[in-house]
VOPAGU-2260 file (C-alpha; in pm, 1 decimal, decimal comma):
REM VOPAGU-2260
SITE   aa  ch    i         X         Y         Z
SITE  UNK   A    0    4404,4   -1284,9    -987,7
SITE  UNK   A    1    4389,8    -905,5    -987,3
SITE  UNK   A    2    4125,3    -942,1   -1260,2
SITE  UNK   A    3    3912,1   -1238,1    -985,5
SITE  UNK   A    4    3925,9    -985,6    -738,3
SITE  UNK   A    5    3807,8    -682,7    -961,8
SITE  UNK   A    6    3525,2    -907,6   -1038,3
SITE  UNK   A    7    3437,4   -1013,8    -668,6
SITE  UNK   A    8    3397,3    -647,3    -593,1
SITE  UNK   A    9    3203,7    -564,7    -863,9
SITE  UNK   A   10    2953,2    -832,2    -797,3
SITE  UNK   A   11    2958,6    -680,4    -403,8
SITE  UNK   A   12    2876,0    -381,1    -558,7
SITE  UNK   A   13    2639,2    -402,2    -802,9
SITE  UNK   A   14    2488,7    -694,8    -578,7
SITE  UNK   A   15    2419,8    -346,5    -330,4
SITE  UNK   A   16    2314,2    -186,9    -606,2
SITE  UNK   A   17    2024,7    -503,7    -668,7
SITE  UNK   A   18    1907,4    -463,1    -306,0
SITE  UNK   A   19    1789,6    -104,7    -330,8
SITE  UNK   A   20    1618,4    -236,9    -703,5
SITE  UNK   A   21    1451,4    -501,1    -575,8
SITE  UNK   A   22    1329,5    -303,7    -246,5
SITE  UNK   A   23    1222,0      39,5    -392,7
SITE  UNK   A   24    1125,3      -3,2    -755,9
SITE  UNK   A   25     779,2    -212,7    -700,2
SITE  UNK   A   26     644,4      19,0    -473,4
SITE  UNK   A   27     762,2     317,2    -713,7
SITE  UNK   A   28    1024,0     504,3    -518,2
SITE  UNK   A   29    1320,5     631,0    -629,8
SITE  UNK   A   30    1660,4     410,1    -634,9
SITE  UNK   A   31    1864,2     800,4    -623,9
SITE  UNK   A   32    1643,7    1000,3    -330,2
SITE  UNK   A   33    1703,4     963,0     -51,8
SITE  UNK   A   34    2041,0     827,5     -20,8
SITE  UNK   A   35    2114,8     470,2     180,2
SITE  UNK   A   36    1947,9     487,1     531,5
SITE  UNK   A   37    1887,4     267,1     789,4
SITE  UNK   A   38    1501,1     213,6     774,4
SITE  UNK   A   39    1435,3     197,3    1148,2
SITE  UNK   A   40    1559,7     544,1    1250,8
SITE  UNK   A   41    1615,0     707,2     890,6
SITE  UNK   A   42    1984,0     749,0     948,4
SITE  UNK   A   43    2179,7     880,1     649,4
SITE  UNK   A   44    2454,3     646,4     610,2
SITE  UNK   A   45    2836,5     780,3     575,9
SITE  UNK   A   46    3033,9     624,3     300,6
SITE  UNK   A   47    3237,5     408,9     552,7
SITE  UNK   A   48    2898,4     285,1     665,5
SITE  UNK   A   49    2826,4     201,2     301,6
SITE  UNK   A   50    3038,8     -70,4     170,9
SITE  UNK   A   51    2923,9    -337,8      82,9
SITE  UNK   A   52    2944,5    -682,3     303,3
SITE  UNK   A   53    3290,7    -471,1     526,1
SITE  UNK   A   54    3055,0    -224,7     633,9
SITE  UNK   A   55    2808,1    -494,3     812,0
SITE  UNK   A   56    3058,9    -696,6     957,2
SITE  UNK   A   57    3284,7    -411,7    1100,2
SITE  UNK   A   58    2874,8    -275,3    1239,0
SITE  UNK   A   59    2829,9    -657,1    1367,8
SITE  UNK   A   60    2516,7    -621,1    1164,7
SITE  UNK   A   61    2328,1    -309,5    1378,5
SITE  UNK   A   62    2270,0      46,0    1245,0
SITE  UNK   A   63    2599,4     265,2    1436,1
SITE  UNK   A   64    2317,1     508,6    1545,9
SITE  UNK   A   65    1997,5     334,0    1662,6
SITE  UNK   A   66    2202,9     -28,2    1705,2
SITE  UNK   A   67    1866,2    -203,3    1557,3
SITE  UNK   A   68    1965,0    -512,8    1364,3
SITE  UNK   A   69    2040,0    -449,5    1008,8
SITE  UNK   A   70    1823,8    -702,5     741,8
SITE  UNK   A   71    2082,6    -994,9     694,9
SITE  UNK   A   72    1921,8    -990,1     328,9
SITE  UNK   A   73    2155,8    -664,6     212,8
SITE  UNK   A   74    2508,0    -892,2     294,1
SITE  UNK   A   75    2388,0   -1218,1     184,6
SITE  UNK   A   76    2281,9   -1027,4    -143,3
SITE  UNK   A   77    2602,5    -880,2    -190,0
SITE  UNK   A   78    2808,4   -1140,8    -129,6
SITE  UNK   A   79    2613,6   -1403,8    -377,6
SITE  UNK   A   80    2629,3   -1166,9    -627,2
SITE  UNK   A   81    2977,1   -1164,6    -599,6
SITE  UNK   A   82    3039,9   -1549,6    -559,3
SITE  UNK   A   83    2835,1   -1549,4    -858,3
SITE  UNK   A   84    3016,9   -1321,4   -1069,0
SITE  UNK   A   85    3372,3   -1468,4    -982,1
SITE  UNK   A   86    3235,6   -1826,6   -1050,0
SITE  UNK   A   87    3104,4   -1716,4   -1397,6
SITE  UNK   A   88    3430,9   -1544,3   -1491,3
SITE  UNK   A   89    3633,7   -1848,9   -1310,9
SITE  UNK   A   90    3421,9   -2060,8   -1579,3
SITE  UNK   A   91    3405,4   -1876,4   -1881,0
SITE  UNK   A   92    3695,4   -1590,4   -1857,4
SITE  UNK   A   93    3620,6   -1249,8   -2002,4
SITE  UNK   A   94    3404,4   -1294,5   -2334,4
SITE  UNK   A   95    3057,3   -1305,7   -2434,8
SITE  UNK   A   96    2952,4   -1625,5   -2214,7
SITE  UNK   A   97    3102,5   -1432,8   -1913,7
SITE  UNK   A   98    2898,5   -1089,1   -2016,8
SITE  UNK   A   99    2571,0   -1334,0   -2035,8
SITE  UNK   A  100    2643,3   -1507,4   -1755,2
SITE  UNK   A  101    2670,8   -1221,6   -1539,4
SITE  UNK   A  102    2386,7   -1017,9   -1683,6
SITE  UNK   A  103    2187,3   -1369,5   -1599,2
SITE  UNK   A  104    2291,2   -1378,5   -1250,6
SITE  UNK   A  105    2200,5    -987,5   -1221,1
SITE  UNK   A  106    1845,9   -1077,6   -1287,0
SITE  UNK   A  107    1834,3   -1375,4   -1071,7
SITE  UNK   A  108    1913,6   -1184,2    -776,7
SITE  UNK   A  109    1672,0    -898,2    -876,5
SITE  UNK   A  110    1464,6   -1116,9    -911,6
SITE  UNK   A  111    1482,6   -1332,4    -582,7
SITE  UNK   A  112    1451,1   -1011,4    -385,7
SITE  UNK   A  113    1132,9    -897,6    -583,4
SITE  UNK   A  114     927,7   -1186,2    -604,4
SITE  UNK   A  115    1005,0   -1315,6    -258,3
SITE  UNK   A  116     890,2    -939,3    -128,3
SITE  UNK   A  117     657,2    -814,7    -355,0
SITE  UNK   A  118     564,2   -1133,9    -584,7
SITE  UNK   A  119     673,1    -911,4    -877,9
SITE  UNK   A  120     914,3    -914,1   -1174,1
SITE  UNK   A  121    1043,9    -577,1   -1231,7
SITE  UNK   A  122     951,6    -558,2   -1622,4
SITE  UNK   A  123    1209,4    -312,8   -1626,4
SITE  UNK   A  124    1499,8    -560,9   -1534,6
SITE  UNK   A  125    1340,0    -815,6   -1781,5
SITE  UNK   A  126    1384,1    -555,6   -2094,4
SITE  UNK   A  127    1701,2    -461,1   -1979,0
SITE  UNK   A  128    1822,1    -769,5   -2006,2
SITE  UNK   A  129    1698,4    -877,2   -2337,6
SITE  UNK   A  130    1803,3    -593,0   -2452,2
SITE  UNK   A  131    2187,5    -652,7   -2354,1
SITE  UNK   A  132    2196,7   -1009,5   -2414,1
SITE  UNK   A  133    2073,4    -937,6   -2781,4
SITE  UNK   A  134    2361,9    -683,8   -2848,2
SITE  UNK   A  135    2607,1    -907,6   -2673,8
SITE  UNK   A  136    2518,4   -1160,7   -2939,0
SITE  UNK   A  137    2463,8    -931,2   -3220,1
SITE  UNK   A  138    2851,3    -791,0   -3141,0
SITE  UNK   A  139    2992,8   -1161,2   -3092,6
SITE  UNK   A  140    2812,6   -1366,2   -3349,0
SITE  UNK   A  141    2618,1   -1166,3   -3625,0
SITE  UNK   A  142    2306,5   -1092,2   -3699,3
SITE  UNK   A  143    2146,4   -1417,3   -3762,0
SITE  UNK   A  144    2254,1   -1582,8   -3402,6
SITE  UNK   A  145    2097,3   -1277,9   -3263,5
SITE  UNK   A  146    1785,9   -1264,4   -3431,8
SITE  UNK   A  147    1751,6   -1706,6   -3324,6
SITE  UNK   A  148    1825,1   -1582,3   -3018,2
SITE  UNK   A  149    1473,8   -1387,8   -3022,4
SITE  UNK   A  150    1290,8   -1674,0   -3256,5
SITE  UNK   A  151    1410,2   -1929,2   -2962,9
SITE  UNK   A  152    1227,0   -1671,8   -2642,6
SITE  UNK   A  153     952,6   -1659,3   -2841,7
SITE  UNK   A  154     916,0   -2025,6   -2840,6
SITE  UNK   A  155     978,0   -2053,7   -2473,4
SITE  UNK   A  156     777,6   -1757,5   -2424,3
SITE  UNK   A  157     506,3   -1923,8   -2647,7
SITE  UNK   A  158     517,6   -2290,7   -2433,3
SITE  UNK   A  159     480,6   -2090,5   -2103,4
SITE  UNK   A  160     231,7   -1911,9   -2168,0
SITE  UNK   A  161      36,8   -2227,9   -2294,0
SITE  UNK   A  162     135,2   -2389,9   -1966,4
SITE  UNK   A  163     -54,6   -2076,3   -1813,1
SITE  UNK   A  164    -359,9   -2097,7   -1970,6
SITE  UNK   A  165    -372,4   -2502,2   -1894,9
SITE  UNK   A  166    -290,4   -2426,1   -1526,9
SITE  UNK   A  167    -563,8   -2148,6   -1554,4
SITE  UNK   A  168    -823,9   -2360,2   -1653,5
SITE  UNK   A  169    -747,4   -2684,3   -1454,4
SITE  UNK   A  170    -675,3   -2494,3   -1115,7
SITE  UNK   A  171    -967,2   -2180,1   -1184,7
SITE  UNK   A  172    -706,9   -1952,2   -1075,4
SITE  UNK   A  173    -368,5   -1781,8   -1208,3
SITE  UNK   A  174    -123,1   -2085,5   -1214,7
SITE  UNK   A  175     191,3   -1839,4   -1340,8
SITE  UNK   A  176     279,4   -1433,8   -1359,7
SITE  UNK   A  177     287,1   -1252,6   -1621,9
SITE  UNK   A  178     680,3   -1200,0   -1508,1
SITE  UNK   A  179     730,0   -1566,0   -1517,1
SITE  UNK   A  180     633,5   -1606,9   -1846,8
SITE  UNK   A  181     860,9   -1280,0   -1991,7
SITE  UNK   A  182    1158,7   -1426,4   -1776,9
SITE  UNK   A  183    1077,3   -1732,9   -1995,7
SITE  UNK   A  184    1101,0   -1536,8   -2284,6
SITE  UNK   A  185    1516,9   -1481,0   -2146,6
SITE  UNK   A  186    1543,4   -1802,7   -2064,0
SITE  UNK   A  187    1466,6   -1894,8   -2424,9
SITE  UNK   A  188    1685,1   -1638,7   -2576,3
SITE  UNK   A  189    1990,9   -1793,6   -2384,7
SITE  UNK   A  190    1952,0   -2134,7   -2367,5
SITE  UNK   A  191    1752,2   -2244,4   -2680,4
SITE  UNK   A  192    1446,1   -2462,1   -2714,4
SITE  UNK   A  193    1612,5   -2776,8   -2607,5
SITE  UNK   A  194    1768,0   -2655,6   -2297,9
SITE  UNK   A  195    1477,5   -2436,8   -2240,5
SITE  UNK   A  196    1196,9   -2688,3   -2208,2
SITE  UNK   A  197    1435,3   -2836,5   -1914,4
SITE  UNK   A  198    1454,0   -2544,5   -1782,2
SITE  UNK   A  199    1099,9   -2585,7   -1720,1
SITE  UNK   A  200    1136,6   -2906,0   -1570,5
SITE  UNK   A  201    1390,1   -2821,7   -1371,3
SITE  UNK   A  202    1239,8   -2531,7   -1181,4
SITE  UNK   A  203     909,5   -2732,2   -1123,4
SITE  UNK   A  204    1120,2   -2991,1    -939,4
SITE  UNK   A  205    1338,9   -2709,4    -710,6
SITE  UNK   A  206     958,7   -2551,3    -662,3
SITE  UNK   A  207     804,2   -2896,9    -548,3
SITE  UNK   A  208     889,4   -2842,2    -190,2
SITE  UNK   A  209     846,9   -2524,3    -120,0
SITE  UNK   A  210     512,2   -2571,9    -322,0
SITE  UNK   A  211     376,1   -2832,7     -85,0
SITE  UNK   A  212     495,5   -2621,1     207,8
SITE  UNK   A  213     291,6   -2290,5      74,4
SITE  UNK   A  214     -27,3   -2507,8      49,2
SITE  UNK   A  215      -6,6   -2658,5     388,8
SITE  UNK   A  216      56,6   -2323,8     526,0
SITE  UNK   A  217    -131,7   -2095,6     304,7
SITE  UNK   A  218    -504,8   -2191,6     167,2
SITE  UNK   A  219    -451,8   -1923,1     -59,5
SITE  UNK   A  220    -142,3   -2137,3    -185,8
SITE  UNK   A  221      18,7   -1875,3    -343,8
SITE  UNK   A  222     396,1   -1943,8    -462,3
SITE  UNK   A  223     653,3   -1700,6    -588,7
SITE  UNK   A  224     751,7   -1903,8    -862,6
SITE  UNK   A  225    1033,7   -1670,4   -1024,5
SITE  UNK   A  226    1355,3   -1706,9    -807,4
SITE  UNK   A  227    1341,3   -2076,3    -907,1
SITE  UNK   A  228    1281,2   -2036,8   -1287,6
SITE  UNK   A  229    1583,4   -1796,6   -1258,3
SITE  UNK   A  230    1804,3   -2053,4   -1038,6
SITE  UNK   A  231    1705,5   -2298,1   -1291,9
SITE  UNK   A  232    1775,2   -2076,3   -1560,1
SITE  UNK   A  233    2146,3   -1968,8   -1426,7
SITE  UNK   A  234    2152,3   -2343,1   -1392,3
SITE  UNK   A  235    2087,6   -2499,9   -1686,6
SITE  UNK   A  236    2315,4   -2173,5   -1887,8
SITE  UNK   A  237    2636,8   -2267,1   -1639,0
SITE  UNK   A  238    2638,1   -2644,7   -1752,5
SITE  UNK   A  239    2490,1   -2660,0   -2089,0
SITE  UNK   A  240    2746,3   -2854,4   -2241,5
SITE  UNK   A  241    2692,8   -3084,2   -1999,4
SITE  UNK   A  242    2331,2   -3097,2   -1994,2
SITE  UNK   A  243    2332,0   -3097,6   -2358,8
SITE  UNK   A  244    2533,5   -3398,9   -2338,4
SITE  UNK   A  245    2327,8   -3574,2   -2112,1
SITE  UNK   A  246    2021,9   -3487,1   -2237,2
SITE  UNK   A  247    2043,5   -3622,5   -2573,7
SITE  UNK   A  248    2206,1   -3954,5   -2431,9
SITE  UNK   A  249    1889,2   -3985,1   -2181,9
SITE  UNK   A  250    1655,7   -3907,2   -2549,0
SITE  UNK   A  251    1898,0   -4118,4   -2773,1
SITE  UNK   A  252    1961,7   -3858,7   -3014,6
SITE  UNK   A  253    2272,5   -3908,7   -3221,8
């Protein structure tokens, strides 16, 4: 029970940090200075006003000084990160699968913030995630499996890149962003080529209703696809054994 609480609190704290990363880094602002503050009145937050989730509840979602509402995105991101960290721990325990899971969760949260707000997926987040996943596989599985993960990442990267070229040709405009393609490299690393292919199908299925809405409301039809890709990657990773068995039966493998 104590470990579960610590994991949940760690998720809350990191979720607060991911908010800062996702909001500031795409516009080239420091994630260190200035410190946490109210975006309406620039009031610098005291430590007790900056406790993840708890401060929002105590302050009733308003700045202590100007009383303007604080965006619900802040506690929502913190809570979601905490819950996903906790679920990953309860599912896997403290092992390599848990560590990879929370890397995927962290990337998912940052992608949600940056792609939803700015239509950007940060290269820094992708690079750090790929390096950490490679190190974890190297430590727990050895050199050959770590290299295999890189190979699988390149396979899914190449598939998505080809899909982008096809989409650009068919629709005569950019169909996928560079961040989406790079994100798929990480998906290949953690899922392998078999589940990696399913990850693309699932992401498209998840995005379809929103894509229809965007096309109807916006003539440009711009769709932040990154959050759907990241959600699909996390779902496939957390349910990999079940999905592999399902797909093998569906495709009459073995």
